[in-house]
Structure formats: C-alpha cells, structure tokens
VOMILO-237948 format. One line per 10 residues: number of its first residue (from 1); their letters; for each residue x, y, z of C-alpha. Coordinates in Angstrom, 2 decimals, m for minus. Layout:
N
NUM) a) X,Y,Z  ...
***
This chain:
637
1) mrkssislfs) 1.55,4.85,m6.71  0.78,7.82,m9.12  0.91,11.36,m7.12  m2.44,12.17,m6.67  m1.57,15.80,m6.92  m0.88,15.26,m10.66  m4.49,14.67,m11.58  m5.96,17.11,m8.89  m4.00,20.02,m10.58  m4.85,19.22,m13.81
11) hlsrrssksf) m8.23,19.17,m12.91  m8.18,22.65,m11.31  m6.34,24.19,m13.71  m8.92,22.75,m16.35  m11.52,24.68,m14.28  m9.47,27.50,m14.40  m10.33,28.56,m17.73  m10.13,32.31,m18.35  m13.03,32.31,m20.64  m15.25,31.14,m17.68
21) aplvsrnyis) m13.82,33.56,m15.22  m16.64,36.40,m15.68  m19.36,33.66,m14.43  m17.94,33.13,m11.12  m16.15,36.52,m10.32  m18.34,37.19,m7.38  m17.44,33.99,m5.84  m13.71,35.11,m5.27  m12.79,38.59,m5.97  m15.58,41.27,m5.53
31) dplsssssss) m15.87,43.97,m8.19  m14.61,47.16,m6.36  m16.45,49.30,m8.80  m19.77,47.30,m8.15  m20.03,48.16,m4.45  m20.82,51.46,m2.93  m20.95,50.30,0.73  m18.33,48.75,2.98  m20.48,45.98,3.79  m20.59,44.90,m0.02
41) ssptrfrsct) m17.02,45.42,m0.60  m15.55,42.30,1.11  m15.32,39.14,m1.13  m18.09,37.02,m1.56  m17.66,33.51,0.57  m16.99,30.22,m1.27  m19.96,27.80,m1.02  m19.78,24.34,m0.42  m20.63,23.48,m4.08  m18.90,26.28,m5.82
51) klhglffknt) m17.57,25.36,m9.19  m13.75,26.28,m9.97  m14.36,27.36,m13.51  m11.88,30.39,m12.86  m8.92,30.89,m10.76  m9.17,34.64,m10.35  m11.93,37.16,m11.67  m11.27,39.12,m14.97  m12.77,42.54,m14.79  m14.09,42.69,m18.47
61) qfqanpsrnm) m15.08,46.55,m18.40  m11.45,47.76,m19.07  m11.03,45.69,m22.23  m13.17,48.38,m24.34  m10.65,50.64,m26.46  m11.00,54.31,m25.61  m9.86,55.37,m28.82  m13.16,53.91,m30.31  m15.24,56.60,m28.55  m15.94,59.39,m31.32
71) dtlapqmssr) m14.98,62.74,m30.67  m14.10,62.39,m26.97  m10.88,62.33,m25.24  m9.63,59.14,m23.52  m10.65,59.87,m19.62  m7.99,60.11,m17.29  m7.91,56.52,m14.94  m8.91,57.10,m11.35  m6.78,55.49,m8.32  m9.38,53.03,m8.15
81) qrktkersel) m9.31,52.14,m11.76  m5.75,51.93,m11.80  m5.48,49.46,m8.95  m8.21,47.48,m10.19  m6.31,47.20,m13.46  m3.01,46.48,m11.63  m4.87,43.45,m9.81  m6.11,42.03,m13.16  m2.62,42.21,m14.76  m1.24,40.38,m11.73
91) edafesatts) m4.15,37.99,m12.22  m2.89,37.45,m15.85  0.56,36.81,m15.06  m0.04,34.29,m12.29  m2.88,32.29,m14.68  m0.51,32.45,m17.77  2.73,31.11,m15.62  3.53,27.50,m16.59  6.17,26.60,m14.32  6.13,26.49,m10.64
101) eemrrafkem) 9.05,29.33,m10.70  6.99,31.36,m12.78  3.90,30.76,m10.36  6.05,31.63,m7.53  7.41,35.05,m8.95  3.99,36.18,m10.00  2.73,34.95,m6.90  5.30,37.07,m4.87  3.85,40.13,m6.77  0.49,39.39,m5.89
111) esvfgekela) 0.97,39.20,m2.14  1.70,43.10,m1.94  m1.73,43.81,m3.65  m4.20,41.26,m2.35  m5.14,40.17,1.04  m4.57,36.53,2.61  m8.44,35.43,1.84  m7.91,36.45,m1.86  m4.82,34.82,m2.34  m6.39,31.36,m1.00
121) laclklglkl) m6.91,29.98,m4.29  m3.87,30.87,m5.64  m1.94,29.32,m2.64  m3.84,26.00,m3.60  m3.07,26.08,m7.04  0.50,26.71,m6.46  0.77,24.15,m3.73  m0.79,21.66,m6.06  2.07,22.50,m8.86  4.57,22.13,m6.33
131) dqegedpeqt) 3.41,18.64,m5.19  2.65,17.61,m8.77  6.47,18.45,m9.52  7.82,16.53,m6.25  9.65,19.91,m5.39  10.02,21.39,m1.69  7.23,19.73,0.25  8.08,21.97,3.26  6.74,24.95,0.75  4.24,22.86,m0.34
141) lsfatrafna) 2.87,22.34,3.11  3.29,26.08,3.67  0.72,27.04,0.78  m1.51,24.42,1.56  m1.82,25.58,5.30  m2.22,29.24,4.13  m5.11,27.99,1.70  m6.63,26.12,4.58  m6.77,29.01,6.80  m8.35,31.13,4.48
151) fdkqdddrds) m10.84,28.69,3.34  m11.68,27.56,6.79  m12.07,31.49,7.88  m14.30,32.16,4.91  m16.47,29.02,5.74  m16.38,30.67,9.51  m17.22,33.92,8.59  m20.30,33.01,6.18  m21.64,30.50,8.85  m21.76,33.39,11.41
161) sssssgnkps) m23.45,35.55,9.28  m26.15,32.70,8.17  m29.22,31.91,9.99  m28.73,28.09,9.40  m26.92,26.22,12.17  m23.85,23.94,11.69  m20.79,24.30,10.04  m21.00,23.60,6.53  m17.95,21.97,5.08  m16.18,23.48,2.10
171) flvamalqlm) m15.10,21.74,m1.07  m11.92,23.73,m1.23  m11.15,23.28,2.46  m11.06,19.50,1.50  m8.94,20.28,m1.03  m6.51,22.15,1.13  m6.65,19.26,3.57  m5.70,16.44,0.82  m2.74,18.71,m0.37  m1.60,19.02,3.29
181) gsanyslkrf) m1.82,15.25,3.66  0.09,14.78,0.60  2.79,17.09,1.74  3.06,15.32,5.24  3.43,12.13,3.58  6.34,13.28,1.40  7.82,14.56,4.45  7.48,10.95,6.05  4.98,12.39,8.64  2.90,9.74,8.28
191) ndslgylnra) 0.59,10.38,11.25  m0.31,14.06,10.60  m0.63,13.21,6.82  m3.44,10.35,7.70  m5.13,12.94,10.02  m5.42,15.50,7.41  m6.50,12.87,4.93  m9.22,11.37,7.07  m10.49,14.92,7.75  m10.73,15.72,3.80
201) nrmlgrleee) m12.23,12.30,3.43  m15.16,12.93,6.19  m15.84,16.31,4.81  m16.26,15.13,1.10  m18.53,12.61,2.16  m20.73,15.08,3.84  m20.75,17.20,0.73  m21.97,14.15,m1.23  m24.76,13.65,1.07  m25.91,17.27,0.67
211) gcnvgdirpv) m25.79,17.03,m2.91  m22.75,18.66,m3.89  m22.16,18.12,m8.00  m20.28,14.75,m7.88  m18.48,15.56,m10.78  m16.67,18.22,m8.73  m16.12,15.86,m5.83  m14.95,12.49,m7.54  m11.52,13.63,m8.70  m10.66,15.07,m5.30
221) lhavqlelan) m12.15,11.94,m3.38  m10.11,10.05,m5.71  m7.03,11.60,m4.77  m7.79,11.44,m1.10  m8.31,7.76,m1.33  m5.21,7.03,m3.37  m3.19,9.29,m0.73  m4.60,7.22,2.05  m3.54,3.89,0.31  m0.04,5.69,0.01
231) vktamgrree) 0.17,6.55,3.60  m1.14,3.50,5.02  0.86,1.44,2.91  3.94,3.31,4.29  2.82,2.64,7.76  2.50,m0.98,7.08  m1.01,m1.02,7.22  m1.46,m2.86,3.97  m4.59,m4.63,4.48  m6.35,m1.34,5.16
241) alenlrkcle) m4.46,0.37,2.22  m6.51,m2.18,0.04  m9.85,m0.91,0.82  m8.72,2.65,m0.34  m7.40,1.46,m3.35  m10.77,m0.71,m4.07  m12.50,2.66,m3.54  m10.15,4.20,m5.93  m11.02,1.51,m8.68  m14.80,2.21,m7.85
251) ikevmlekds) m14.55,5.90,m8.39  m12.73,5.39,m11.91  m15.34,2.87,m12.84  m17.87,5.52,m12.53  m15.69,8.20,m14.10  m14.37,6.47,m17.07  m15.59,4.47,m19.98  m15.76,0.81,m19.01  m13.06,m0.15,m21.39  m10.76,2.40,m20.85
261) kelgkanrdl) m7.08,1.66,m20.95  m6.88,3.57,m17.54  m9.29,1.37,m16.10  m7.43,m1.55,m16.97  m4.26,m0.23,m15.40  m6.24,0.53,m12.22  m7.29,m3.35,m12.19  m3.70,m4.27,m12.59  m2.58,m1.79,m9.73  m5.12,m3.36,m7.30
271) aeayvavlnf) m4.31,m6.77,m8.50  m0.59,m6.12,m7.39  m1.60,m4.67,m4.22  m3.26,m8.24,m3.41  m0.26,m9.97,m4.58  1.92,m8.06,m2.23  m0.49,m9.17,0.86  m0.26,m13.07,m0.95  m3.83,m12.76,m1.36  m3.71,m14.28,m5.00
281) kealgfcrka) m7.58,m15.14,m4.94  m8.58,m11.77,m4.81  m5.65,m10.77,m7.29  m6.80,m12.90,m9.98  m10.25,m11.40,m10.79  m8.77,m7.84,m11.01  m5.75,m9.18,m12.82  m8.06,m11.09,m15.45  m9.94,m7.70,m15.88  m7.08,m5.81,m16.61
291) leihkeqlgq) m6.09,m8.26,m19.52  m9.48,m8.60,m20.76  m9.61,m4.49,m21.21  m6.16,m4.29,m22.49  m6.64,m6.84,m24.87  m9.62,m5.18,m26.35  m8.40,m1.77,m26.45  m4.82,m2.39,m27.53  m4.44,m5.64,m28.98  m2.66,m9.15,m28.27
301) nsvevahdrr) 0.62,m8.13,m28.70  0.63,m4.74,m26.59  3.19,m4.03,m23.73  0.27,m3.68,m21.20  m0.96,m6.99,m22.04  2.54,m8.45,m21.72  2.57,m6.87,m18.15  m0.86,m8.35,m17.44  0.37,m11.65,m18.68  3.49,m11.60,m16.33
311) llgviytgle) 1.55,m10.68,m13.42  m0.98,m13.35,m13.85  1.79,m16.04,m14.14  2.78,m14.71,m10.47  m0.71,m15.04,m9.17  m1.26,m18.54,m10.76  2.12,m19.47,m9.07  0.81,m18.06,m5.66  m2.21,m20.65,m6.39  0.23,m23.40,m7.35
321) ehekaleqnm) m1.16,m23.65,m10.68  2.27,m23.91,m12.21  1.27,m24.99,m15.78  m1.22,m22.05,m16.27  1.65,m19.67,m14.82  4.17,m20.98,m17.02  1.99,m20.66,m20.07  1.39,m16.92,m19.19  4.88,m16.43,m18.86  6.00,m17.45,m22.20
331) lsqkvlknwg) 3.12,m15.48,m23.76  4.54,m12.42,m21.75  7.96,m13.19,m22.99  7.16,m13.31,m26.50  5.52,m9.85,m26.56  8.27,m8.58,m24.51  10.88,m10.02,m27.10  8.99,m8.42,m29.86  9.09,m4.89,m28.46  13.06,m5.32,m27.38
341) lgsdllraei) 12.30,m4.98,m23.81  15.33,m6.70,m22.41  15.51,m5.87,m18.61  11.62,m6.97,m18.42  12.56,m10.00,m20.64  15.28,m11.07,m18.50  13.24,m10.84,m15.25  10.11,m12.50,m17.07  12.99,m15.61,m17.98  13.92,m15.81,m14.37
351) dsanmqialg) 10.28,m16.23,m13.34  9.84,m18.63,m15.66  12.74,m20.86,m14.34  11.31,m20.54,m10.91  8.07,m21.89,m12.40  9.89,m24.56,m13.92  11.33,m25.55,m10.45  8.00,m25.50,m8.80  6.98,m28.03,m11.38  10.26,m30.24,m11.01
361) kyddaintlk) 11.75,m29.45,m14.14  14.96,m28.69,m12.61  17.26,m29.40,m15.76  14.87,m26.92,m17.97  15.13,m24.28,m15.30  19.20,m24.45,m15.05  19.11,m24.19,m18.99  17.08,m21.31,m18.66  18.90,m19.59,m16.18  22.35,m20.41,m18.00
371) gvvqqtdkds) 20.96,m18.48,m20.97  19.92,m15.54,m18.78  23.15,m14.79,m16.84  24.94,m14.64,m20.27  23.02,m11.31,m20.80  23.53,m9.96,m17.42  26.39,m7.33,m16.10  29.03,m9.14,m13.80  27.61,m7.10,m10.68  24.05,m6.31,m11.65
381) etralvfism) 21.21,m7.15,m9.36  19.54,m9.41,m12.26  22.80,m11.40,m12.27  22.30,m11.96,m8.46  18.73,m13.11,m8.91  19.81,m15.58,m11.50  22.27,m17.15,m8.93  19.55,m17.54,m6.53  17.49,m19.27,m8.68  20.22,m21.43,m9.93
391) gkalcnqekl) 20.79,m22.36,m6.26  17.29,m23.39,m5.74  17.42,m25.51,m8.56  20.55,m27.20,m7.68  19.36,m27.60,m4.12  16.44,m29.58,m5.46  18.74,m31.82,m7.16  20.61,m32.21,m3.70  23.84,m30.84,m5.32  24.42,m28.88,m1.98
401) sdakrcleia) 27.85,m27.63,m2.61  27.19,m26.18,m6.02  23.94,m24.75,m4.58  26.13,m23.07,m1.85  28.58,m21.60,m4.17  25.76,m19.74,m6.28  24.42,m18.51,m3.09  27.69,m17.13,m2.17  28.18,m15.45,m5.46  24.72,m13.85,m5.45
411) cgildkkera) 25.39,m12.47,m1.47  28.84,m11.11,m2.91  26.88,m9.08,m5.45  23.89,m7.96,m3.18  26.40,m6.82,m0.52  27.49,m4.02,m2.68  23.82,m3.05,m3.22  22.63,m2.61,0.18  22.68,1.16,0.33  21.45,1.73,m3.13
421) apvdvaeays) 18.60,m0.87,m3.34  17.78,m1.88,0.45  14.39,m3.25,m0.12  15.33,m5.11,m3.46  18.38,m6.40,m1.35  16.08,m7.55,1.82  14.07,m9.35,m0.16  16.74,m11.35,m2.02  18.51,m12.03,1.31  15.41,m13.37,2.94
431) eismqyetmn) 14.81,m15.75,m0.39  18.45,m17.03,0.19  18.01,m17.79,3.86  15.29,m19.97,3.01  17.10,m21.89,0.82  20.00,m22.36,3.62  17.24,m23.53,5.94  16.13,m25.97,3.31  19.76,m27.32,3.56  19.81,m27.20,7.52
441) efetaisllk) 22.09,m24.55,7.70  20.26,m22.91,10.27  23.14,m20.41,11.51  23.66,m19.09,8.21  19.86,m18.47,7.78  19.73,m16.65,10.78  22.64,m14.59,9.87  21.22,m13.54,6.79  17.90,m12.82,8.28  19.25,m10.26,10.70
451) rtlalleklp) 21.00,m8.43,7.94  17.82,m8.40,6.50  16.28,m7.03,9.63  18.90,m4.37,9.80  17.96,m2.99,6.34  14.21,m3.19,6.89  14.41,m1.37,10.37  15.49,1.84,8.53  12.41,1.77,6.52  9.16,2.83,8.16
461) qeqhsegsvs) 7.04,1.68,4.77  8.46,m2.06,5.41  7.07,m2.76,8.72  5.33,m5.56,7.49  8.45,m7.21,6.01  10.18,m6.28,9.44  7.62,m8.07,11.28  7.75,m11.16,8.79  11.85,m11.21,9.11  11.20,m11.00,12.88
471) arigwllllt) 8.75,m14.03,13.13  11.11,m16.11,10.94  13.96,m15.45,13.02  12.15,m16.22,16.04  10.86,m19.42,14.62  14.32,m20.83,13.89  15.94,m19.50,17.00  13.09,m21.83,18.74  13.99,m24.72,16.51  17.73,m24.50,17.16
481) gkvsqaipyl) 16.84,m24.43,21.11  17.58,m20.70,21.46  14.30,m20.30,23.31  15.06,m17.05,25.30  16.62,m15.37,22.40  13.50,m16.33,20.47  10.63,m14.43,22.57  11.95,m10.86,21.88  11.60,m11.54,18.06  8.38,m13.21,18.22
491) esaaerlkes) 6.98,m10.64,20.44  8.11,m7.80,17.83  6.76,m9.90,14.95  3.53,m9.94,16.70  3.09,m6.48,17.33  4.19,m5.17,14.03  1.95,m7.84,11.90  m1.06,m6.94,14.02  m0.77,m3.21,12.79  0.09,m4.22,9.31
501) fgpkhfgvgy) m2.36,m6.73,8.66  m4.78,m6.77,11.41  m5.34,m8.88,14.62  m7.05,m11.82,13.13  m4.46,m12.46,10.36  m3.61,m16.21,10.15  0.16,m14.99,10.29  m0.25,m13.60,13.66  m1.98,m16.75,15.01  1.41,m18.96,13.73
511) iynnlgaayl) 3.56,m16.29,15.89  1.19,m16.48,19.03  1.57,m20.22,18.73  5.17,m20.33,18.61  5.29,m17.75,21.39  3.25,m20.50,23.43  5.76,m23.13,22.71  8.72,m20.98,23.77  7.13,m20.26,27.34  6.15,m23.90,27.83
521) eldrpqsaaq) 9.61,m24.89,27.12  10.99,m22.39,29.56  8.30,m23.80,32.14  5.77,m20.86,32.35  2.68,m22.97,31.36  0.36,m20.21,32.47  1.74,m17.49,29.87  2.07,m20.46,27.34  m1.89,m21.09,27.58  m2.54,m17.66,27.14
531) mfavakdimd) m0.53,m17.45,23.90  m1.91,m20.91,22.78  m5.43,m19.32,23.47  m4.88,m16.17,21.54  m3.48,m18.36,18.27  m6.44,m20.59,18.72  m8.93,m17.49,18.51  m7.20,m16.21,15.39  m6.95,m19.32,13.68  m10.50,m20.15,14.17
541) valgphhads) m11.27,m16.88,12.43  m8.67,m16.59,9.58  m8.61,m20.61,8.65  m11.85,m22.25,10.26  m11.96,m24.28,13.48  m11.79,m27.32,11.36  m8.30,m26.22,9.76  m5.52,m28.77,10.79  m3.37,m25.84,12.08  m6.62,m24.40,13.98
551) ieacqnvska) m6.72,m27.91,15.57  m2.94,m28.04,16.26  m3.37,m24.99,18.16  m6.34,m26.25,20.17  m4.52,m28.99,21.00  m1.75,m27.03,22.46  m4.11,m25.26,24.67  m4.88,m28.47,25.86  m1.39,m29.57,26.64  m0.61,m26.03,28.36
561) ydamksyala) m3.50,m26.73,30.78  m2.07,m30.36,31.24  1.06,m28.93,32.47  m0.63,m26.68,34.75  m2.52,m29.61,36.12  m5.89,m27.99,35.21  m7.30,m31.37,33.84  m10.80,m30.06,33.59  m9.66,m27.40,31.17  m7.37,m29.96,29.38
571) iqfqqqvvda) m9.94,m32.25,28.97  m12.18,m29.46,27.51  m9.76,m28.49,24.69  m8.90,m31.94,24.04  m12.45,m32.98,23.45  m12.61,m30.19,20.98  m9.63,m31.44,19.06  m11.45,m34.92,18.87  m14.47,m33.29,17.58  m12.71,m31.42,15.09
581) wenhgpsahd) m10.81,m34.57,13.53  m13.89,m36.44,13.38  m15.55,m34.01,11.04  m12.55,m34.60,8.61  m13.64,m38.06,8.13  m11.47,m41.25,7.02  m8.66,m38.89,5.47  m7.86,m37.98,9.40  m8.24,m41.62,10.86  m4.71,m41.55,12.34
591) elreaqrlle) m4.76,m37.87,13.64  m8.37,m38.79,15.33  m6.70,m42.25,16.96  m4.11,m39.93,18.58  m6.55,m37.29,19.90  m8.73,m40.01,21.20  m5.30,m41.59,23.01  m4.47,m38.11,24.65  m7.81,m37.38,25.77  m8.23,m40.72,27.49
601) elrkkargtf) m4.83,m40.06,29.34  m6.20,m36.80,30.50  m9.12,m38.21,31.84  m7.00,m40.96,33.95  m4.94,m38.13,35.21  m8.07,m36.41,36.02  m9.00,m39.81,38.28  m5.54,m39.59,39.75  m4.42,m42.65,38.38  m2.12,m41.88,35.57
611) lndertikal) 1.48,m40.65,36.28  2.23,m37.19,34.80  4.44,m37.33,31.59  6.44,m34.63,30.07  5.43,m33.93,26.35  7.07,m31.61,23.71  5.18,m28.94,22.25  5.72,m28.83,18.70  5.92,m25.05,17.35  3.73,m24.80,14.00
621) plpqthpsar) 5.92,m23.89,11.17  5.40,m20.74,9.78  3.18,m20.41,6.64  5.40,m20.54,3.80  5.39,m18.05,0.66  4.65,m19.22,m2.63  7.10,m18.75,m5.13  6.66,m15.59,m7.13  8.29,m12.99,m9.02  10.28,m10.69,m6.49
631) ssqadfl) 8.64,m7.66,m8.19  5.40,m8.61,m6.80  6.08,m10.61,m3.63  5.53,m9.34,m0.11  7.42,m12.22,1.31  4.90,m12.29,4.30  6.44,m14.63,7.09
***
C-alpha cells in the first residue's frame, strides 16, 4: 500500500506557501516587536481548526529598503532586530530546503535559536519528509514525538488559561500521532503503532463533530485509515483492515472527481484486498467500478484497464465462472502484449493456463505453458510457476509420474529462492502440496507444508497464512491417523485465524470440527462435544443452519453426546439434523433417511433396548481455495 506520509507531506507542504505566511503568523511565532509585556510575548497557541497556510512567520517589516529613505542614514539595527532577522533567515533556509539532508542541517541551526514549542511544526514537517522517503524510522519517531509533546503542551496551556472545560483535541496533535503510528509500523512495533493511530482517529472524529474544516481533516483522516489498514494487515487482522480500506475509499469519493483515475485505482486496491481474503463476491463490484472508470478516462487499451481485466479474471475464477475469467484474461493479454510488458504478460498467460485447467481443457493448458516456459530463465520464479501449473494439468490427466517430475523441478528452483522471496515461495510450496495431496502422496504434502510454515513463522504479517497452513497440516495428520500430532497444529490454527478473520469465520468452524474429531478419536468425548458445539455455532452464523457443513457439525455434536451416553442431548441435536435436511426437499432424500435412521437408534438406546456401537466421526474437509493468480491469492486454508 502507498505510504500515507507521502500525501500528508505534500498536503502540509502545499499549505506552507510563503505568500500566505503573514496571515497566520500569530498562530505560531509571535512578533517580538509587537509585544510590550511579558504576558504577550509567548507564542499564541494553536487552535483545533488552525489552517496550516505557513510553516513559519515571515516578518515583512524588514523588507523595506533603507536606501529609499531620502536624506537620512539607515539606522543601526538593534539587538532585537538582529535577532529577529536571524530567526527569519533560519526560517527561510528551512522552508527552502528540498531534501531531507538540507532540512536536517537547517533544523540543527534553528535548534540553537528557537524554543521547543516554536520548533514543533518544523519537527512535524521534517518527520513527514523522512517518513515519505523511508529513511531512518527511529529518527522519524524522534521528530514525531517532539512535535507531539510540544503540540500537546500547547493545548494543555491553552485549556488551562481558558474558561471552557474539557480538553479540546488539536489537529496538529492528530497529525503527530499519525506520524508516530507510521514510524512504529516501519519499526515493526505494530501494537504501539495501532495505539497511536487509534488515538489520532478518535481525535479527528471529535474535530469533525465540532465543525472543524473538513478540507483540512480529510487528507489526514485518509492517511490514518490507510495506516490502520497497513498495521492490521501486518498483524494478520485482514478482515478488520478491510473496514479501514473501505473508509479510505469513501474519503476519496468525497475528495476526488467521481471519474478520476486515482479513484479507479482505489477501487481496484479494495477489490484486491477482498480477493486476498477470498471474498470474490465483494471484490467483483469494486473491480468492475475500477474498470469502468479507467475505460472512460484512459481508453480500452490502457495498462490500467489491462490490470483491471486480469484481476477481474481472478475474481471470476474464484466465483467459478471460468469462461468469463478466460475472456477477461485474453483481453488483458492483448493489451499487455501491445505495451510490451513481458513479465506481466507471462503471469497472465500462466493465469490463462490455470483457467483452462479449471475448464477441463488440459491439452490447451499444456500447450499454453509450453509456450511460456520457452520465454523464462532457467532458475526464475516464473519458470517454477509454469511447472507447478504443468504438474496440475498432467495430474488431472492421471499422468502422475510426469506430474511429479514437473513438481520436483519447481521445488528445485524454489529451494534457491526461499531467502529472497519467502512469501512467494511459501505460496508455491502450499500449491504444490495440494497437488501431492490430490495424488494421495500425503507424507510429501505434509513435508512441504512444514517447510511453508517454517518460512511464514518468520513473517508476522503472514499470520493468516500461517494459520491456514497449520490447519491443513493438522487435517492431513488427522486423515493419516496421526491424531495426537494433529491437535497442536489445529489449536494453533484456530487461534491465529480467529485473530486474522474473527471468531465467526467459517474456516475457524472447520478447524474446531476437526479438533472435535481428533478428541473423539482419542476417546475424549466431552472435549469433542465442546469443539463440535463451537464449530456448529460458527457455521450457523457464517454459512447458515441449513448449509450441508453446518448440518454435519450438528450431527457430530449428536454423536459426541451419544459417545458420552447423554442420549437426551444426542436426540435433541439429531432432531435438528432431521429438521434441517427436511428443509432441503427432495434433493436431500438420502441424507434425510440416514438422519432419521440415526435418530431412531438413539431413541432405542435411550430406552435401553439397543446395544452401543462404535461409529467413526468424519472430519470435515477444509474449504478449498479457488484457483486464482498467485499475486492475488491469500491461500486461506
């Protein structure tokens, strides 16, 4: 995502025009020649809605040319005048600086003349410049903290001298908090960053309620929302990050023309964020809007339109509308080819092959991939992706030995890329493991997933992927009878995915269902019943009580109580299963008959006329990811 300080710095710089400085001079540095009493010599405090038209006060009274005074000699400057001139020159030097190094040198000179409160705005501007350039986040944080402390003290002083009660929030305090949040994000201190950004967000909200100029607030509010999205994504809390990104788009929709190019890109960014959590339905509308704007503003053959169409192809693949996906992909390829964008074109062709595989056109996919592989370097990551897709096509043709050979070549390439591109390699390993799983090569699949997990554990921003991989390892271990080994992976997955996607996400429900199956296998029916009940509650919310997997979870709760000989509860849940299948109508005739048979058995047991029998609890398969381009796929579970 774009660094929020870039837009903030340019916003502050635009409002620092020298020509406007005299209009707001009293808001920052008092005129030493205009005050005769000690009480009036201290700087005027910033007000909540102060406009930042000038960074510093420029004293215009020294601009008159003394030589123009007829028949008089130019008077000697007093010490106060010399001091004021020195201050003005230092201000000029700082304002005219264009690089961060020039600004630092000018600021160092200013420190010997100006007090800490007078340096507050300069600290903020210098901190924003450093953050914009990505230089020295520790130094950025130092300047941001100095600015915050000075602005906050000014607010406290103002409030203590005012008859009004309550502490009014300051616009500049909010800007300093935003910068502190951004610097802490760069330092990977995500909890600290989140705290500062939330404070800035609350303060800006209060300012808006009090009627502060929204034109001042919106750029800063957008920066705060964007940074919150960055931090939450880095912490694995992607569902929460989506809310902040939606607010970013809402702010831009107010600030920008309805058909601006930047608004089109904002819609595409949000669509990509939804694709990352496999919410293709929500992504579709935003991607279509981006395409509509870019076609109108840039024409059918623009690069932006090509990127929109490629993403739209990914979304249609996720929605299993493969013909539409292939159509958009082909249109994208045509534009990319015209613009000579070779790297993007190769990725688009690999996407096309994956879509052909999804449509069952395996020979077409293999021919496409043969054309791509000839254009790749021997040890390139793109070449590895070609062999992964080739393996998938061959696997579907049941040419297993050829498929395994392709996957081995891909692994050989990826093994050398682990340090340079850990996220990309982790995603590729996960895809390869799924192919080995399809071929019933479970040990190889588990081994690859463990390598994936080792890479992701070093990347805090990939917590959601770490949870997904842990869940799949746990499921495969459960499937291969290694029940006690499966439980730690499943428990770890549940905790990470709850943090990333919330406690009511359907994927979390599948994990709890599998934990229940593991506990029942270990003859711990009480623990199993608890896990199955949690799974059922989650699936009822996420999928609806009549979804097949929700019904299966309810069935498992009944079976766990059956194992505990708690027949009354077992019958209660089994009756819910019967009722749910009845709502499906004729399409669920077989499932309904089986549910009714189990209900009758439980009633016989409750009457003591039926012998207890052992039944195996089936673990629900994890939800499968839809095939999509790796650049946009989160590989959830």
